[in-house]
N, C-alpha and C positions, 0 to 999 in steps of 0.2 A: 500427496495428490489430490488435483480437482477434476472436474467437470463438467461442463455446462450441462444445465438442467433440458436445454431444447431438444436438440437433437446429436445422436451421437456420431455422427460424421460428417462431413463437409457434402455439399449437394454433387458437386463438379470438380473434379480435380483433376489435373494430368498431369504425369511426371513425365520428367525424361534426365537420364544419368548426367550427372555432375560429378567432376570431380574433385575433390578436395583431400588434401594432405592429410592421411591419417595421424592422430592423437594417442598414442599410448599411457596407462598407468602403467603398474607392478606389473599385473597379470598379462600388460600385451594387448588389451581389448580397447580396439578402436571408439574413437568418441559415438559414432553411428551405433555399436552394439549396443553398448550401455546406455546409452540415449534409449534405445528401444527396449532394453530390458526394464527400465524404470516407468513404463508406460504401461498401465492396468489395461487389460484385455477389454473392458468395457468401455476406455477409452477411446480405444483405437478400432472398434466396431465400422466394418462399415470401407474400412482402408486395406490398398493392397501393403504387401511389405515394401514393396518398392516405392510405395507414396510416402510410407511414413521412412523412409534411408532419406529420400530425398530434403524433406521435410526438416531429419536430423543435419543431414550435410550445410545444409542453408542457414541456420543458426550456426551450426559450430563454422561455418566459413565469414559469416558477417560476425561472430562474437569471438571471434582469435583474437583481438583486445580488446582487452575494457578496463579502464582505469576502477584501480582499488578502492574503496568506496563508496564508489557511484554505480546508478544503475546505466543500463546500456537498451535504448528503446525506436523501434522503428517502425512506421506503418504503411504501406505499399499497396499497390499493386500488382501481384505478380508477373511476370513475364518468363516464360517458357525459354528464352534463348541468354535472359540474362538471370535468371531466377532459380534454371532447372525444372521448373513447376508453373502451372493458371490454375486458379481460383477463380469459382462464382463471385466471391464477395472479396472484399480488402483485407488483406493481412498486419493482423498485430504480432510483431516481437519482441520477446522482453527477456533480458537476462539480468538479473541482479542479486545479491547476495541471500541466502535464501531467508528471510523474518515473515512473522504474523501478516496477517491482511490484504497481503499482494494480491492474491484474486478477488476478496470480497470489494477492494477496492476500486479495481481495476473493471468490475461487472459493474459497481456502482454508479461511476464514472460514466461507463457505455449506457446504462440505462437513463441517468440524465438527459445524456445528447439522443433517447429514444434510437439507438441502435441496439441489437439485437445478438449475440454469440450464436454462431452456427456450429464452430467446433473448434475444442478446447486440447490440448496437451500441456501437462505442468509436471513434468518429470525434476525431481531434488538431484543434483547429480554434485559427487565430489570431484574438483577439478584442482588440478594445479598449477600455476601464474608465476610469474616473476615479476621484480618489483617493480617493471614497469608496466603488468597487466599484462603482458601475454599468456598466451594459454602454452603449457607444458606437457602436459597430460590428462588423465582423468580414470577417477580409481573404480573399484565394479565396488557393488555391495553399498549398505546403507550405513557404515559406521565411515567417522571420517577419521581417515587416519593421517599422520603427520606430515605437516607441511600442505598439508590438503583444505579448502575451505567450500563448504556446500551454498551450491548456487542456484539459483530456483531461475529455470529456464521455460518461457512462456512460449507458446505456437497458438495462436487464435485467428480463427477466421469470423467475419462477422457476414451476416445474412447482409446487409446494406454493399453495393458497390460506389465506394465514395472519389470524389474528384481529385485531383491535387490539391486544390486548397483547403478542401473540408479535411485531408490528410494531415496536411501540417498544422491544421488547427487541432487534430484530435489530436496529435502527436505532444502538441506544444500541453495540452491540458492532460494527457497521459502523465508526461514530464513531470507536470506540479502534483498531479496526483501520487505519483511513486517518492517526490520528494517527501511529502507530507510522509507516507510508511513511515519513510525513515526518519525525522523530525520525531516524530512519534513512538519510532521502536525505540532511539537512541534516548529519548528523554525521560521515557517508560519510569525508570527507577526515581528518578529527581521527582516526580512527579506524585510519585507515591510518598518521598521522603518530605512532598509539602503538606501533606494530607497529617502524616504523623506529626509535623511541626505544628499545627493545628490543633490537633490530641491532645498535644501535651500541654496546652496553654489553655486550661476551660474556662478559667476566671476572665481571661479574654472576649477570645468571642462568647461564652457565657454569661458575661458582665452586664446583670438587670434580670436573666432570665430566671426562672425556678431550679434551684438542682437536679428536682426529676425530670427536667426538659433537657436539661443539659448533659444529664448522663443517659439519656433516649439519643441524643443528638450524638452522643459518642459511640452507642452503639451502632449508631445508623451508619456513620464514617468508617470502622472498622468495617461494618459489613460491605461498604464500597469498598473498601481498600481488601477486601479480604476475597480477590479475583470475581468479585459479580459483578464490575462496572468498567467499563474500559477508558481510562483515561487517554485523550486525543492532545488536549493542551491545559495550558496551566499562566495563567493572568492575571496580573495586580493590578484595581484602579485606585486611581485615587478621582472624588468628586468634587465642586464646588460650584457653589450659588450665583447663578447670574441672569439677572433681569427677573425674578420671580421664577426659574427654571433652574433642573439643579441637571446639569451638564461633567462630564466627565472625560476622562483621559488615561491612558492606561502606560504604568512603568515601564518601555520599551527593555530594560534589563529586565524583565520579570519574565517573559514571553518561553512557554517553555512549548513543545510539542510541534502539531500544526499551526500553530500561535505566532513563532517564533518567524513567518515573514512579517510579520509586521500589520496584516491588514485589520483594516478596523470592520469592526464587526457594529459599533453604532450603540452599541451597550448603552443604557444609560440618558442616551442623547432625548436632551428634551423633555424631560421627566419632570412634570410639577414638584413644589419643593411641598405641596399638603402628601402627595404620596411619598415620597423619598421619607415624610416623617411620622407617616402611617406604618410603613417599613420597619424605623427604629423601634415600634413600638408592636410589633408582632409578636404573636408568642413564642415561635420558634427561632433558634440563633442559626439557624440554616438555612438560606432559600432556594428552591428548586426550581427552575422557568426552563425552558423549549422554546429554542430557536428555529423557529421553521424557515430555512433556506437555508443554502448552500454555502457551508464556510465557505 
């Protein structure tokens, strides 16, 4: 469960009853009942039971169908007649396979765009869907029963009210963010394997370096591999010299994690040969740099 740090409840929300067909799990609990049971009291502070029920029915009705292995997201300004409630700011709803970094990544994108979260609900539910992604039922409790999958349900209100065009732009940005989360999560073990492959060949990465420095480098790599560093992407580069400057090109088949999109970060472009030559003579076999930009 996650919650925003700013405010415990939306500034203004008006709810109206909205009929949505109930979906039951083995115990017969409705989607709304299970949704509300998975929300901590602190997250729901300031909201009435009627408001919370309308939020649950809103996300249920919209997410009745979700393609397997893909998130579903919308950014909208709710209307009482259409959505069953109104809010003082724009609303973002997400349904996704439960995985790490969903809330952190959404929050980071909103912060990057100068937006603030006013209210956030994030229940993680065990649901059952058929092969087409149609919602069949929901199971109570925190244990994943046979045939069920864990889904992350996000319902948040922004402090800002966005125009229709701004909603579309934010939706596109958040879609890309959640795709990156899926890539990084899916490729995590492959990226760990890449570190292991490097560590297994100290004679390659440690060529020309002292045995003590190579040993220290291996200790460092073992440290970051031991859940002390979050691997988001991996890429291999080929460097070449052109007109007294070194240029780089990445090997597309090597891209993992968030770099699967093939975006060019400009790493190595325009570096002078003298600087590259200096790197080749540096004491340490591992280089750490910081990219001050949005990936």
